[in-house]
N, C-alpha and C positions, 0 to 999 in steps of 0.2 A: 480839742483833740488834734494832735500833729501826726499826719501821715507821711510827712517828708522822709522819715527814716524807715519807712516800711516797704517791704517787697509784697506786692499784690499779684496774685495769679488768678486768671479767669480760665475756667475749664469749659470749652465750647464756645467757639467764635461764630455762632450763627447770628441772627438778627438781634436777639436779646443780649447775647454775650458780647456781640460787637458794640451794641449801644452802651453797655456798661463800660466797655474799653474806652470809647470815645469820651464819655462823660467823666470817667475817673481820671483820665489823662488831662482833661481840662480843668476839672473843679477840685480834684483831690491832690494831684501832683505827687504821687508817691516816689520813693527813691527808684524803684523799678516796677514796671508793669509787664508781667509776663502773660503768655497764653498758652494753653494746651488744646490741640485740636488733632483729629485724625487726618484733616486735609492739609497737607504741607503748602500747597498753593495759596490757601487762605492765610496761613501763617506768614509766608513770604509777602503777600500783598499788605497784610497789616503792618508788618515791619517797615516796608518801603514807604508806607503812608505815615509812618511815625506814630501810629496809634499804639503799638506795644514796643517794649524794649527788645524782646526776643521771644520767638515761638518754639515750642517743643511738641514733638509728637509723642514722645515717651513721658508720662507724668512723673516717673520716678527721677527724672534728670533735673527736675525743678522744685518739686514739692518740699524737699528738705531744706530749701532756701526761702520758703514762702511764709510770710507772717499772717497774711489773710488769703484764703482761697474762696473764690465765689464759682459754684458750680452751676453753669447755665446749660444743663442737659435734661433729658426726659426724666420724669419721676423714677421710673424703674432703673434707669442707668445711674441715678444718684446713688441708690442702694448698692448696685454692683460696683461703682467706682470706690465708694468708701470701704466696702469690704476687701476689694482687690488691693487698695493702696494704703491701707490703715497703718502699716509700718513705715510708709515713706514720708508721712507728714512730719514737718518740723516740730519739736516739742514747744508748747505754748501757742501753737497755731490756732487761729480762729477760722473755722470753716462754716460757710453758709451756702444755701442753695436758693433757687428761685422758682421751684416747682410749684405748680398750681393746685396740688393736693398734698396733704401732709401726713395723714394717719399711717399709711403703710410705711412711709419712709421712717417716721419717728419709731413705730413699733419694731420694724426690722432692725434698726440700728441700736435699739435699747440693749444696753449691756455689751455692746461691741466696741463702741467708740473708746479710744484710749483715754485714760484719766488725764493725760497731759495736753490734750487738744480739746477744743470746744466746738461742738457742732450746733449752730443756731439755725433752726428752720426759718426760712424767710420767703416772702412772696410779694415782689413789687406788682401792683395792678397797673401795668404798663406794657405796651406792645402795639404791634399793628398787624395787618393781615397778611403780611408778606414773610418769607423765610429766606434765610441766608445773610452773610455778612454784608452783601452789597446794599442790603435795606436797613443796615444799623443806623440809628439816629438817636443822638443824646436828648433830643426833644421829647422822647416818649416818656421821660421821667418827670417833666415838667408839671407840677401840681398834682402828681399822682398820690395815692395812698399806698403806703408800703407795711405790709402785714408781717408781724413776727409771731411765731407760736413756740414760746420758750418752754423748754423742758426743766425739770428740777435740777438737772446737771449744769445748766448754764450759769455762768458767773455774771453778775450784774455789770462789772466794768466791761465785760465783752459784749453784752447786750448793747451797752451805750456806744461801743465802737461801731457796731453795724448800724445802729439808729443814726449816729452822727454822719456815717458814709451816706446813708439814705437820703438824709436832708441835704447834704452838700451836692449830690447829683441832681437835686430838683424836686425830691418828694416833699409835699406839703403837710401830709399827715403820716406819721409813724405810729402804728397801733399794734398793741400786744393782744392776743387772743389765744384761746385754747384750740387744739386741733379739731375737736368735734364741731365746734362753732364755725371754725374756718371752712371745713370741707362741706358742711351743710349750706352754709351761705354761698360758697363758690359754685356749688351744684345749681343753685337758684339763680344767682346774679350774673354768672358767666357761662357755665356749661349748657344750661338750659337754652340760653340765647343763641348759642352755636347750633344746638340741635334744631331750634325752630327755623333758623335762617337756612340751614342746610336742607330741612324739609321743604321749605318754600321753593328753593332753587332747584330741588329734585322732582318738582312737580311735572306733570306731563304738559302743562301750560307754559313752562318756561322755554323760551326760544330767543333767537336772534332779534325777533321783532318786538320782544317785550319792551324795549326802550321807547317804542312808539306809543305805548299805553301806559307807561309808568311815570311817576314824578319822584319827588324827593322822598316821600315815605317808603317807596319800595326800595330805593337805593339804601336808605338808612337801615331798613329791616333786614337786608340781605348782604350788607357789606361784609360781615364776618363769616359769611359762607365761603369766602375766599380763604380757605383753611388749610393749615398743615396737617395732612391726614395722619402722618406718623405720630406727631405730637399729641393730637387730640384723640386718637385711638387710645394711646397710652393713658391719657389723663382720664377719659371716660371710664376705662376698665378699672383704674386705680380708685375711682370714687363712684363705682356702680350703683351701690345701694342707695346712697343719697341722690343720684341722678335720677334713678328709677322712680323714687319717691316724688321727685319735682315733675317728671314727665307725667305720671299719673295724676298729679294735682292739676297740671295744665290741661290734661286731656278731659278732666272733669269740668273744668271752666268752659272748654270748647263745647262739650256736649250740652251743657246748660244753654248756651247761646244757640246751638243748633236746634234744640228742642223748642226754644222760644220762637224761632223762625218757622219751624214746622207748624206750630199751633198759632202762628201770627199773633203772638203775645207782645203787643206793643209795650205794655207797661213793664213787662220783665226785660225786654231788650233795653228800653230807656233806663231802667234802674241799673242794669249791667253797665251800660255805658257811663252813666252819671257816677257810679261808684269809682270806675277807673279814671274819670276825669278828676274827681275829688282827690283820690290818692295820688295821682300823677302831679296835680297842682301843688299839693302838700310838700312835695320833695323837689319841685322845679328849680328852686334858687340853690339847692345844695348841689346840683349837677352843673351850675353855670361856672 
């Protein structure tokens, strides 16, 4: 796949969009790498650093020249952007997103996307706990899995383009799945973890002195509590039914352990911990 004759545009130069820009600039080397953002200072900085060819505040000024558009914006904004700028896209353009939830986006855009452009829902499992272009880092894609949730309208050759791009920037696994499976698993494997970490940090016991009493386990468990509240509020609400189910299941497990403690049921506690040990060990090598 040759990207050298392609114009690629990134919409949203935050941490993830900036990371895409840096990785694409180094590993893809398109003819031009453009960016769209509401913050002119970020665009100027990205230009001066040589990360992008040129930045634009008005999407209409560049979408008509873009062969591939990657939208690195909040899930609800993806829908707004597509609807507002549908007539601005170049014919034959491949459009993809990086949003962490898919159902609402796919459903809202069903029947709206022009026949001559291809919107491919995507989600790289990559990032860090920071926000903003200053924290952009191409390394977030190294060894990550990159999920696609194709629709019936997607063309196979265009799916291959996005899969190739994902691998070139560092993804080790590019996986196609359906939107329901995606959103259900993301509620469990990502969103629930952020809920738990935020709940721990929001405890009355959390204070500046906590570092005196905590080790690596506390740091690991609470790292993602350093959260972008705007992004994650949007993501939680977009996937609220799946997330509520996962919170209920987690609460049920916690209650079982609490009841066992109250009853001083050592066998039940031991069994609970043994099961988690066995399950965790089964997948340890997969996370290395």
